[in-house]
C-alpha positions in Angstrom: -145.3 125.6 10.7 -148.3 125.6 8.2 -149.1 129.3 8.8 -148.9 132.1 6.3 -146.1 134.9 6.2 -147.5 138.3 6.7 -146.5 141.0 4.3 -147.4 144.6 4.2 -146.8 147.9 2.3 -148.3 151.2 1.6 -149.2 150.0 -2.2 -147.9 147.8 -4.8 -144.1 148.2 -4.0 -144.0 145.4 -1.5 -145.3 143.0 -4.2 -141.6 143.0 -5.4 -140.7 141.6 -1.8 -143.7 139.2 -1.9 -142.7 137.8 -5.2 -139.1 137.1 -4.1 -140.3 135.4 -0.8 -142.4 133.1 -3.1 -139.5 132.5 -5.3 -137.3 131.5 -2.6 -139.9 129.9 -0.5 -142.4 128.5 -3.0 -144.3 126.2 -0.4 -145.1 129.2 1.9 -148.5 130.7 1.9 -148.4 134.5 2.1 -151.0 137.1 3.0 -150.4 140.6 1.7 -152.0 143.8 2.9 -151.2 147.0 0.7 -152.4 150.1 2.5 -153.5 151.8 -0.7 -156.0 154.1 1.1 -153.0 155.9 2.8 -150.2 155.7 0.3 -147.6 157.0 0.0 -146.2 156.4 3.6 -143.2 158.4 2.6 -145.0 161.7 2.7 -146.6 160.7 6.1 -145.5 161.8 9.6 -143.8 159.2 11.7 -146.6 158.9 14.0 -149.0 158.4 11.2 -146.9 155.4 9.8 -146.6 153.8 13.2 -150.4 153.8 13.5 -151.0 152.3 10.2 -148.2 149.8 10.7 -149.6 148.6 13.9 -153.1 148.1 12.7 -151.9 146.1 9.6 -149.7 144.0 11.7 -152.4 143.3 14.1 -154.7 142.3 11.3 -151.9 139.9 10.0 -151.3 138.2 13.2 -155.1 137.7 13.9 -155.2 136.4 10.4 -152.6 133.6 11.5 -149.4 135.2 10.3 -146.3 133.3 11.8 -143.9 136.3 10.7 -144.5 139.9 9.7 -142.3 141.3 6.9 -142.4 145.2 6.7 -142.0 145.2 3.0 -142.0 149.1 3.1 -138.8 151.3 3.9 -140.7 154.2 5.3 -142.5 151.9 7.7 -139.3 149.9 8.3 -137.4 153.1 9.3 -139.9 154.4 12.0 -142.1 151.4 13.1 -139.8 148.2 13.3 -139.0 148.6 17.1 -142.8 149.3 17.8 -143.9 146.2 16.0 -141.1 144.1 17.8 -142.1 145.4 21.2 -145.5 144.2 20.6 -145.4 140.9 18.5 -141.9 139.4 19.2 -140.9 136.8 20.0 -143.9 135.0 19.3 -143.9 136.5 15.7 -140.7 137.7 14.3 -140.9 141.1 12.7 -138.5 141.3 9.7 -137.8 144.8 8.0 -136.3 145.6 4.5 -133.4 147.8 5.7 -131.3 145.6 8.1 -130.7 142.7 5.6 -129.6 145.0 2.7 -127.0 146.9 5.0 -125.5 143.6 6.0 -125.3 142.6 2.4 -123.2 145.6 1.3 -120.0 144.4 -0.3 -116.9 145.5 1.9 -115.3 146.6 -1.4 -117.7 149.5 -1.8 -116.3 152.9 -1.2 -119.3 155.2 -2.2 -122.8 154.1 -1.8 -126.0 156.0 -2.9 -129.2 155.5 -1.3 -132.5 156.7 -2.8 -136.0 156.7 -0.9 -138.9 158.6 0.2 -138.6 161.7 2.4 -139.5 159.5 5.3 -136.9 157.0 4.9 -134.1 159.5 3.9 -135.1 161.8 6.6 -135.1 159.3 9.3 -131.5 158.7 8.8 -131.9 155.0 9.4 -129.6 153.9 6.5 -127.2 156.6 7.0 -126.8 155.7 10.7 -126.6 152.0 10.3 -124.4 151.8 7.3 -121.9 154.3 9.0 -122.0 151.9 12.2 -121.4 148.6 10.1 -119.2 150.2 7.3 -117.6 153.0 8.8 -115.4 153.6 5.6 -118.1 153.8 3.0 -119.0 157.4 1.9 -122.9 157.7 2.0 -124.9 159.7 -0.5 -128.7 159.8 0.3 -131.2 161.3 -1.7 -134.9 161.8 -1.3 -136.7 160.8 -4.5 -140.4 161.5 -3.9 -141.7 161.7 -7.4 -140.9 158.0 -8.2 -143.5 156.3 -6.0 -146.4 158.1 -7.4 -145.3 157.4 -11.0 -145.1 153.8 -10.2 -148.6 153.8 -8.3 -150.1 155.5 -11.4 -148.6 152.6 -13.6 -146.2 154.8 -15.5 -142.9 153.0 -14.8 -142.5 152.2 -18.6 -143.1 155.9 -19.5 -141.1 158.9 -20.7 -142.1 160.4 -17.3 -140.6 157.8 -15.4 -137.3 158.0 -17.5 -136.9 161.8 -17.0 -137.8 161.6 -13.5 -134.9 158.9 -12.8 -132.5 160.7 -15.1 -133.1 163.9 -13.0 -132.5 162.4 -9.6 -129.5 160.0 -10.6 -128.0 162.8 -12.5 -127.6 165.0 -9.4 -124.2 165.8 -8.3 -124.5 163.6 -5.2 -125.1 160.6 -7.3 -122.2 160.9 -9.6 -119.4 159.4 -7.5 -121.5 156.2 -6.2 -120.2 152.6 -7.0 -123.3 151.0 -5.7 -126.9 151.9 -5.2 -129.5 151.0 -2.8 -133.0 151.4 -3.9 -134.3 152.3 -0.5 -138.2 151.8 -1.5 -139.8 148.4 -2.3 -141.4 150.3 -5.3 -138.3 150.9 -7.1 -137.4 147.5 -8.1 -140.0 148.0 -10.5 -137.5 150.4 -12.2 -134.6 148.0 -12.3 -133.8 148.1 -15.9 -134.3 152.0 -16.1 -131.9 152.5 -13.3 -129.4 150.0 -14.8 -129.5 151.7 -18.2 -129.0 155.2 -16.4 -126.3 154.0 -14.1 -124.3 151.7 -16.4 -122.4 148.5 -15.7 -120.0 150.0 -13.3 -122.5 150.9 -10.7 -123.9 147.8 -8.6 -127.6 148.2 -8.2 -128.5 146.1 -5.0 -131.2 143.4 -5.2 -133.2 144.4 -2.3 -136.2 142.0 -2.8 -134.0 138.8 -3.2 -131.8 140.0 -0.3 -134.9 140.4 2.1 -136.3 137.1 0.8 -133.1 135.1 1.6 -133.2 136.7 5.2 -136.7 135.7 5.6 -135.8 132.2 4.8 -132.9 132.2 7.2 -135.2 133.6 10.1 -137.8 130.9 9.5 -135.2 128.2 9.1 -133.6 129.1 12.5 -136.8 129.6 14.2 -138.1 126.1 12.9 -141.1 127.7 11.2 -140.8 126.9 7.8 -143.6 124.9 6.1 -142.8 121.3 5.7 -145.3 120.6 3.0 -144.5 120.2 -0.7 -147.3 121.9 -2.4 -147.3 125.3 -3.9 -148.3 127.8 -1.3 -151.0 130.1 -1.6 -151.2 133.8 -1.7 -153.9 136.1 -0.4 -154.2 140.0 -1.2 -155.9 142.6 0.7 -155.9 146.4 0.0 -157.5 149.1 2.0 -158.5 150.8 -1.3 -159.0 149.2 -4.6 -156.7 150.3 -7.5 -156.4 148.9 -11.0 -152.7 149.3 -10.7 -152.0 147.0 -7.8 -154.5 144.5 -9.6 -152.5 144.7 -12.6 -148.9 144.4 -11.0 -150.0 141.5 -8.8 -151.0 139.7 -11.7 -147.9 140.4 -13.6 -145.7 139.1 -10.7 -147.8 136.1 -9.7 -148.7 135.1 -13.3 -152.4 134.0 -12.6 -155.7 135.4 -11.3 -155.3 136.5 -7.7 -157.7 136.7 -4.8 -157.8 140.5 -4.2 -160.1 141.7 -1.2 -160.6 145.3 -0.2 -160.9 145.7 3.5 -161.0 148.7 5.7 -159.6 147.4 8.8 -159.8 150.8 10.8 -163.7 150.4 10.7 
């Protein structure tokens, strides 16, 4: 099916998922919406996040998207069911939480989860892990300062290092043998997390896990693009930020088509 995959997030974090999807499905077109005017979602109410998510999903579907990927943990935690009620079965809605939970290795005993206040406060990771992996001890921690650091382009700075060291040095993170970076911004700090955690702690590769799940969904629904040419990528933001443009160009290694669009006018 020669239609694009629609992907959205509050900002640059979802680009980690978009890049992984392009790596796994290079022939697929993607259309990405970064709601930079309302970031970070992690500090917004569930009602506000649902409202933003519905508006963006409607825009993506009207733009021809054959599937919607909620490349945001905060939106995934509170808006998935609403979007599925409104767009499925015609347009599959894929979140970034369920595939990751299913990918937890049964050998894991203590798992850490870091994310925004909205994601951790929703309890969705904790509840779903407990239902699927009842013997796993869960250590959940809200880490609200990490997203602003990344959105400001400071992921390589001492500020990022000190912030991550503070969170991962807290007592609840000391027993873990695996960590879920429960925000799509956080893979931008992969090297830093690995440096702090050490080799004995598994850092789950959430973008690749989600990308593989997107491939499975499109394959089972006979919705894969049958073409052989490299797919296109279009990027929209609700408010232009230099950081978004810089990170998008870094990931996609070329000039990108970036348009500012207020879909709520």
